N, C-alpha and C positions, 0 to 999 in steps of 0.2 A: 504493499498500500502505499506509493510514493508518498504522497501528501503527509499521511501520518507518518513517514520516517525523516521528513524534513521537519513538522513540528517537534517532534522527539531530539531533534538535535538542535535546532535554535533554543529550546526550552530550557536542552542540560547547560547550554551557553550561557544563560542567564538574562537571554533576550527578550524572554516572557516573562510574564509573573507567574500567571498559574494557569492548568487547564479550561478552570472553569470559564477563565476570561476570552479562551478561544473562540466560544460559543455566540459571539457579535454576528458570526456569521463572513460566509465566504463571498471573495470579491473575483470573479473573472475580468483579466483585460484581453481583449482583441484586438492585435494591431495588424491592422489591413496593409498593403504594400510595404513589409517586415524587412524585406532586402533593398528596397529602396534609396537613394542618398539621403533622405531627412530622415530616414529611420537609423542606418548607418550611424551619421552625423551625432543626432540630438537625442532621436526619442527611447532607443533602448537604454540608452547611459541614463535619460529622466524617468524612465519605467524602474528602473533598478535604485535609483535614488530614492525613491516614492519606496519602493521595497525595505530598504537602511530605513530610511525613515519611521515607516508605519509596523513595521515587525512585531513592534512591542504594543500595537494599537489592539491586539484583542481580533483583526481581523486576518483570518488565512486567504491567502493569492494562489492564481494561478494564472500565468503569462502565455497567451496564445498567438503566435507570430504566423501568419496568415499571407499567402501571395496567390499568383495565376500558375507559377512556377508549378513543375510535380514536385512531388512529394520527398524521394533521395537529393536532387542537386537545391532544394527550396532550403531543404533541411540544413545542408552542409554551409549552403552561403549564411545561412541565418546565425549558424552557431558559429562558424568564424568572427561572426559581428562577437557574439555574447563573452566570447572567449577574451577580447581585448575591454573590456570592461574596467573602470577605473574606481575605485574610490578616493574620495576625500582626505587632501593632505592628512588631516585630523584624527582619520578613522584609524586604530591600530591593527597592524597587519597582517595580526593572527582573526582577527574580529573579521578584516576583510574577506581574506582568504575562505573562510567558513559560509561566510554570507554569499560572497560568488558563486561558491559550490552549491550552496540550495536554492540559489536564483537560477542557475543552469536547469537543476534538475523540476523546478518548477515550470519550466518551459518549454512549450512545444511546438512545431510547424504543422500547419495542414494548409492545402491547397483549398483553396475557396475562388471557384469556378462556375458551378452550377447552382442550383435551387437547392438539389439533391446534397453539395456538399455543406450548405449552412444546416439543414438535417441533421446531417449525421453530427457538424459540431456541436450542436442545440444536445443532440443525444450522448454525446462524449462527456459534457460538462454535467449533465445529469445523473448521471452513471457516476462519475468519478464522485460526485456529491453524496450521493445515496450511498456509495460503499464507506465512505471516513462520516458517514453520522453528519454531515454538516447543512445547515440552512445556508441559502442564497441571500446574501443582501444585497449584490447588484452585481452588471455587469454596465465594463467601459468598451465600446469600439470606436478605435481610434481610427481616423480614415486617414491614414496619408499615401491618395491614390489621384487621378486628376478629378477636376469637378465631373467631367461629363461621364465619371464611373457611377457618381453619389446615388443617382435614384436608383439604377437597376440594383444598388448593394444594399439601398436603404428598402425598397421592396423587400428584398429576400431576408432581411433582419426582420424584418415587421412580420410577414408571414411566418417564418418559420425558427428564427430564434432570438426571440424576445426572452428573458428573465418572467419566471410566474409570479402571480400576483401576489404584492408583500413585497418584490424586490426590485430594487429600482434598473433603470436604463439610463445611461450617458452615453451621448452620440458626440466625438468629437472632429468638426469639421475643419479642414486646412485651407487657408484661401489660396486661389482668388477664388471670391465669391461672386460670380460673375463678371460682366468686361462693362456693365452699363447698366443704368434704370431698370431699365426693361428684360433683360436677360438677367440681373439679380432677381428682380419681379418673380419671373419664372423657376427659377429655382427653387427661389422660397416658399411658392408655393407647390412644387415637386415634394419638396424636402415636408414639407407639413401635413400632407397627406399620407404621410407615414410614421412624423413622430409630431408629440408635443412640443410647445415652444420650450417648456423647462427640462425637455432631453436631450437640447441639441447647443452643443459647446462648439460655436467658432471661434475659433485659435485666430489674433493677432500674437503673433510671438510677442512685438515688444511691448505690450503690455503684462508681461513677464518679467521687462528687463527693472532691474532692481530701482533705479531712478525715477524711470517712468512710474514703476508701481507705487512708489513715494512720492507724487505730489501730491495726490488728495489729503493723504494723512499729512506730511507735511502743513498743507493748508490747515487743516484744521487741530493740527495742534498747535499752530501759531496765530491764530485768529487774532487774539490780543495784540500782537504786532501789526499781522497784515491787513485787518479791516478795514484802520484808516487809509490804506495806502496801495490797496490792489482793485484801483479803478482807473479811470481817464485822467481824471485829475494830477496822480503821480505816476502812472506807467509811460513812459515814452514810448516803447515798443518793445515786441518779444521775438525773436526767432529761435525756429524750430529746424533744425538743422540735421540731416545725417549724408555725411560724406563720403565715398567712396573711391579707394585707390586703383578698384580693380574695373575692368569693364568686361562686356556680355558676352565676350568670346565664350562658344559651348552651349549659351544660354540662347541666342539669338530668336531658335523658334516659338520660345516662351516668351522674349521680348516683342517680338517684333508684333505679337497680339495685343500685348500690353503697355508698356512703354513705363517709363518713370512715373509718372503722374498715378497711374493705375498699380502700378507694383509696391511705391513706396506713400507718396500725399495722400492717395482717398485712404487708406486704413492707417498703417504707422504712426505719422506724425498728425495725421487728423486725430485720431483718438488723444494726443498728448493735447492739443490743443483743444479740446473739449472739458480735460482733466482742469485745463488753465480758465477758460472762461467760463464754465458751469456756475450756476449759482452751489454755494455748499450745503447740501443736504444737513437737516438736525443730525442724523446718524452718517458718516460715511461710512459703518459698515454692511448697513443694512443695503444690498443690491438694488431692491426696484425703487428706494429714493435716487439712489445714485443714477441708474437707468433713465427716469424720470427727468431731472434735472439735465440729465444728457443730451434726451429729445429737445430739451426747452431752448438748449444753447445752442443747438443746429438750427434750431424756429430762426434763432435771431440773427443769424449770418448773411451777409450782403451776398444777393448771387453774382457769381461771377463772370466777367466776360474777359474776352481773348486780350484786352489790355490791362488784362489781371496779370498777367501770366508774360515771362520769357524761356526761351525754350533753345536748347543747344543740341549737338549732335557730335561726339566725340569723331573724326577724323577716318578712322578705321572702320569705325560699326560698318558702315554701306559696303566696305570689300568681305565683312564677314559676316555678313547676312548674303551674298552673291555665292559667297562659296560655301559657307555648312548649308542653307536653304537652296543651292543649285540654282540660283536666279541668274536672269540674262545681265550680261557687262551694262547694259544702258537702263539697270532695275537702280531707282531713286528710292529709298524709304525715306518717310515723313515721320519715324517713330523717334520724339525725344529720349534720350539719355542723360539729359539735364533742364532741370525746370526750377523756375523761384517766382513763385507765385505771392500775390499780395491780399491776404484777406483782411475783412471787415467785420466788424459785430454790431449791430444796433440795436445792442442792450445799452439801457442805459449807465450800465457800469464802464462799458468798454467805447462807446460811439467816439469815433474817432482814432482811437489808438490803433495804428498798423499789428497785424500779425504775419510773419516773412516765414515761411514753407520752402524751404529750400532743399534740393537731395541731386544726387547725379552720379554719375560712373566714370573712371578716367577723368579724376579730379586729385588735387594734389594733396590730401590727407585721409587718412581713414580716422573720422570721427564723427559722434553722436552729442547732441546737447540742444536743451530746453535753455534760454538766457531768457530773464525778464530782465530789461532794461529800466531804471527808473531817471525821472528828471530830475534835474541838479539846475536849483537856481541861485545856489550858493557862488561867492569869489571871496577866494582868500589871499589876504596881501604879503602874508608869509612867504617867502619863498617855498617851492615845492620837496625840498629836500629836506625842511624840518616839519613837514608835516607828519602826522601821526596817523597810520590808518587808522586807526580806533575812533579818531576824533575828527581829523579833517572834514568839512561837509565838503572840501572840494574835489573828493576823489570819487573816480564814479561809482554808481550804489548799481549793485545788480546780486541776484539771486541765478544763480545755474546749477540746470539739475542735468548732469554729466553724464551721459549714459555709459560712455566709455570710449577705449582707445584714444588715440592724440595724445597730447603731452601728459596727460592722467594716466594712460592705459588702464583705470579701475573706475566703476561707478560712485560719484560723487556726489554732494550737495556743497555749493560754495555760496555762503552769505556773507556780502562786503561788511566788515566788521563796522563802516559807519552808518549802517542800518541797524543791526538787532543781534544780538547773542540767539540762534534759535533753539525753541525745543528739540532735543531730537530723542528717540526711543532708547535707553541705555542697552537692553538687548540685543537690539539687528543694528545699530549704528555706532562709531567710534568717531571720534576727534583725531583728528590726524596729529599725531607728535612729531616736531621737527620740523619747524618751515626750511621746505627748499627752496634753490634759487631758480626754479621755474616761474615763468611769467603764464598767465591765463588771461586772455582777451587786454594785452599791455599793461595787466598788475601785476604786480612781484604776489607767490601765494600766501605770502604776509601780511597782505591787506584783506585778506578773508578768513571767515570760520569754514573749516573744510572737513567734513563727514564722510567717511566710507562705510560700507558695509562691513558687519561683523566676520560675518563669513559670506563669501562671493557665491553667489550661483546662478549658475544659466539658465535662461530666461525657460527653455523648457522643463525644467525641476520646477521649476515656481508653476507653471499652469499645469503641472500634471499632479503635483500637490493641490492645487484646486480643486480640478475637477473631481479630485478623491472626495476631496470637503465640498464641492457640490456648492465652492462660491462663486456665483456667475457674473460678480460685480466685476470680475477679469474676463470676461467675454461678450462678443458681439451678439447681439438679439437681433430677430430681423426689423423689428424696429428703428433701430440702430443703424443696422447695414443701409435699409432701403432710404433713411434720412441721408447718412453718408454718398449714396450715390445720387439722389434726389440732387445733392449741391453740388456735385461734380460733373454730371452729366450734361451738362449743359457747355461747361466748360470744354471739356472734352471734344464735343462737337463741333464749337467755334473753331478750336486750332486742330482741326482733321488734315487741314492743307495748308498750315501757317508755315511758311518760312522757319527753316532752324540756323540758330547762329552754330556755325562748325568750331571745332577746336580738338587744337592737338594732340591734348592728354594730360595729366601730372601738371610737372613744374614750368613744362613750357605753355601750359595756359596763361599764365601770368595777369595781366588782367580783362579779357577779353570777357569772361563771367561777368565782372562785375556790374550789376543794375542798382538804379537809382528810383527813387517815388518821387512820383510827381503828383498833384492833384490826384490822388486816389489812385495812381495807375503806376504800372514799372515798366522800364528801357530800360537795355543796355547802355551802362555809362560809354563806351567806345562806339563809336558808327564799325560798322561792318570792314574787315581789312579785307581788300583787294585779292591781296596774298592765300586766302583762305577760300574764298568763292570757286567755284567748282571752276578748273583749268578750262572746260572746253567753252565758258561761256567768253565771250568778247571783252576787252577791255572798255571805257571808258572812249582813250585814246581812238578806238580803231570807229569813231563814229565822226569823228572829226568831219567828215564832207556831210553830214546828212543835210537835206535839204534846210532850211531854213523857213520852207512855208509850206502849211499846209493847207487845204481846200483856199489858195489864193491868201491865207494871213498867216501873220507871224506864227511860228513852233517854236518852242522851247524844249527841248527836249535830253533828258540823262537818268541816272538810276535813281530808282523812285524817291530817295532821302535828300539825295543834292538835290532834284527835280523841287520837293516840297519846302528843302532852304531858300531855293531861288523865286518862289512862287509868293513863301512867307513873305520876302525882302522888297520884291517888287510888291504886293499890296500894301506894307507900310510906307515905300517909299510914295506911292499914291496918294496915301493918306495924308502924309505929312504934306504933300503939295498943296491937296484941296485944301487941307484944313487952314494953310498959310495963304489962300486965296480967299475961300469965303466963309471960314471958322467954322465948318462943319462937313463932316465924313458920313454920304449915306450909303452903307454893304448890304446889300443883298445875298443872303448863304445859303446855298441847297442844302439840303438833307444827304443821307444816305450813308457808306462807310467809307467814302474817297476822301472827304475831307476831314476826317475826324482827326489824321496824324497830323494834317495844316492846322485846325483847331490847337491841337495839342504844342506844336511849333511854335504857335503865335503865344502860346500862354506862357510857353518855357522861355524862351530867347528873344522876347518881343519889347523889349521892358519900355522901348523910348517911342511906342506906337501911340499914340494921340486919343485914346482911349477914351478922354474924357469929352470929347466934342464927335464922339463917334456913333454914328445910331444905325442900328444892328436889327435889319428887315430879312424875313424869312422867303426863300424862293419859292418854297411848297412845304406844306405839309399835310400829315395823314391825320385821317380824322377820327383820332383818337384822344381822350384826356390830357393835357402838357404834362402831366406827370408820370404817364405811362412808360415804358423805356421803348416801344415801336414810334412817337414821339419826337418827330426832326428839330423839336424845340428843347427836349429834352437833353436828348445827344449834344444839342449844340451850349446847353448852359452846363453841364456835366464836361465838357471836356474845354472849353474857353470861359464863357461867360463867372463861372464863378472864382477862376483864378485871376481874373481882371477886372479895371473897377470902372467899368461904361456907369454910367448912371443908368438908377432904376428906368426915369422915365424915356429915356435913351434905346429900349429896349422893345421892340414893336412883335409878339408875335402874334402868329395868325389867329382869328376867333374863330377858332373850328369846334367850340364849347360853349354854346350860348342857351340859355334858358332849361339848364339841364339837359340838353339835348344834342347830337354830333353832326354837324354839316346838313342841318336841316333847311331847305332853300327858302322859307317861306322869314328864317329869324334875318335872313341881309346878311350874315357873314360876310360873303364878298364882296358886300357892296359897303358896308362899314371899312374895310380894310383899303379899296382903293381909293374913297373918300380923306382915311388917314393919309394914304400917301401923297393923293394933291394937296392935302391942307400944308404938309411937312418938307414936301421934295421939290425942290422947284421945277416946273414942268414935267412933274412924275418922270424925270431921268436920274435914275440912280446914280451914283459916283463910280460904283461899279456891281455888277455883277456877279456871283461865281458860280458855275453849273458845273454840272457831273455830265455821263452818258452811259444809257443803258444797253446791254449787249440788243436788245431790240431797235437802237436807237430813238430813247424816249430822251427827253431830257427835262429838268423839274417833275413837273407831275405834269406835264403834256406825253399823251401815248402817241403811238401809232392809229389811225383814223380817230383818232378824238371827235367827239362832237363840239366840244366847246375850245377856245382858248389858241388855236391855230391861225385866225388871222380875222379882222374886224376891227374895232375899235380897242384901243389898249383898257386893259381890265384884270378883274379879277375873278377867276373861272372857279367851277366844281367841278373833278373829271373821277374817271372810273378808269381803276388802274386794274390789269390782269392779275395781279398778284395783290393778295392778305396787306393788310387793311385795303378793302378795294375803294374805297371815298378817299378821296383828297383832294386840296385846295392846294391852286397855284397860281402863277404869276402869270398872265398870257404872254405868246409869241410875239405880238406889237409890243408890249408894256414892258419887254425884256430887251425886245430891239432900238427901246429908246435911251436906251443906258450910255454914260459918255465912256464905260471902259466892258466889255462884257473876259472874263477869265473861264475857261474851259479845262476839266481837270479830265485826263484819265489814265486812269493806276492800273498794272497787272496783265496777265498773261490772256487772262479772260475776256479782257478787252479788245485783243489781239483781231479776232475778226470783223468786228464791228470797224474796229480804224481801216483796216485795212478795205475795207464797202465804201464808205463815206470818203476816201482817197478817190475813191472814182466815180463817184454822184454825183449829180449836178443839184438844184436845190426843189427838194420835193419832199416839205414837211408833212405832207399827208401818209407819208410812208416813214421816212425817217424825221421827225420832229426837230432832231437838233441840226437839217442839214437847213432849215430856215431859221438858226441864228446868224442874222447879220444886221448888226447895227447901225439904223438909217445915220447917224451923224457919231457915231463913236465907234472906238476899235476891239476889235475881235483877237485876241492870242490864244492858242491851243496850248495847253502844259501836257506833254503826253510821254510818260518813262517809256523806257527801252523798249522791256516786256510787252507791252500795249503796243508799240509801235512796230517790233520787229519779232516777233512771237517768242 
């Protein structure tokens, strides 16, 4: 009787108190994917640690490794791994040897391939327990298999391998849990048809990292110090960072599907973000309260747009993909291997505080940390060398949850000495003794109170222990999972074709991946270096002979960043000249995606722009409330108006929302706007109108075959768009053509076909409305980037 012999041996060692206490029941642990990489690296070691920790708990154990491999080779592979298991350094060699021997005897291999295999496994567990006279306490099924196999395995467990009534079932699932919100919902629905929510434990191994797991307890135990300062009035910014030096070689099949945001940000870094931003429950040990507060924190996050992210890809990635996945030589991957994302919360506590989530492969160092940097309003007159870290208010104030690796090479919690001495649990964290000459974020280690775990434990050992104890707050619930995917999916959709910053990798990256925050968005600090662009692309110097005319009007062409820079400068020159001449400048701006980068450029770089004397008008507007993200005015406000000093009464949104209705003809919104233009703009001639071009040749909101606005008297009209939102308000073509200057901005490869077409056709506004743009007494200038011009 194998189990009986093992129990007797352990009792003889003194590891178990008495046979009576063994009657608490038996736990069967079934590891699916027992011969895979994750099992070899972490899971078997974690299960052995569980056995060492719980051998005297009163429970008995058996461990069942399972895989698709046939019995004999599978057994051989599994036991090769088990023989290499190690005990912690503080374990006595004799006890370690005995426990390891017992663990091997309690472990067996099964081939689990068919429904019948699961029935046989169930029968074997029941027979073993009957022979030993033991009652079953519960079963743990650990899914270390690809997610596509989850549903079938779940069906087999549910139909033929559940424990008997009175015993619990815990099913452990490894990420990825879906690819986006839709796939996560589908997988969740499938699993819910077989398991109850309390039976499922979705693993995010970062929740087992000791520094991450301690964020909530730290906040709880230090409420006295943190309550007054854990808010937008005192926190300058928060950084959640995971950097890796390794690349994706050997994992490109997975990486091509997921990329860095799905692999790291959507799960690991987001969970750390939740621990920081959620309101503390009354009892941080109650899983239900913690999970409820996390969901509330998700709901308060501002939606992400593509301007909230900067993306990169290390240079060797594309060739690794082509080689490993046997892709054609001209295959181009749009998968990011680096991402920096700016997140804001709309909660009262955190409004306006930037949360930066950053991760990437092939970076300069391997390190993970969560850093809370506090505002500092102090100025210290004494010289820096005389400042005492404990009292000087001029030293930086920060709290750092150091996840591991990097300069410290250990999990740690660091608190600036000029903040407070934190309360730390004595049994599990100890203060570092003897200050080294290390510097963390520019400060010597002596500037911090530094604490490290008394006993360092790997994340999987911590999580497996929590599964055994039924601690759900260390795992991802279905609600939590769907909330996270709901937050990240819109960004993932919007950046799917976004150009990536190429970087060489390692120390050679230099400042290439540095990025900055401006007006609630992020952008790389350095312009795209030409030498890192696709070598097959022509350089700007190759285009020196490009025609300077397009459709008989002046043409300005360059790479998009240079083009936007030139356009912004040209607009500023016209504005300054016009204000000097007539005292005011009337500028009419289009909506859509193309002008966004221009708005940002004007906001960030053109401080001499005469905004005080500028009137801002809309060329067109969608019939939605102005606070709707679809609104052109909303975009204009977000990317420009909130960052510059335009007098309130100089801003003229289109009146699409009157009498609590949208664009109803009887409300005469078009007439109101036309009258406002006539009253303020001399001769209804704008000083400058900025237009874009759609792939169908529309401009402003004047579409092919439009009923209104293509001819007749200069006015403002309601139009119908072929895409949602269908209703629009627009300046008419005759009104646009009264302007002194009209600039047409065209960006991107997607516009190449329409640019080529427009270069050949004449004046046919009913077919291509933009072909009707021809200022009667003004000038038309085309700003077309190289991608749109040359494809």
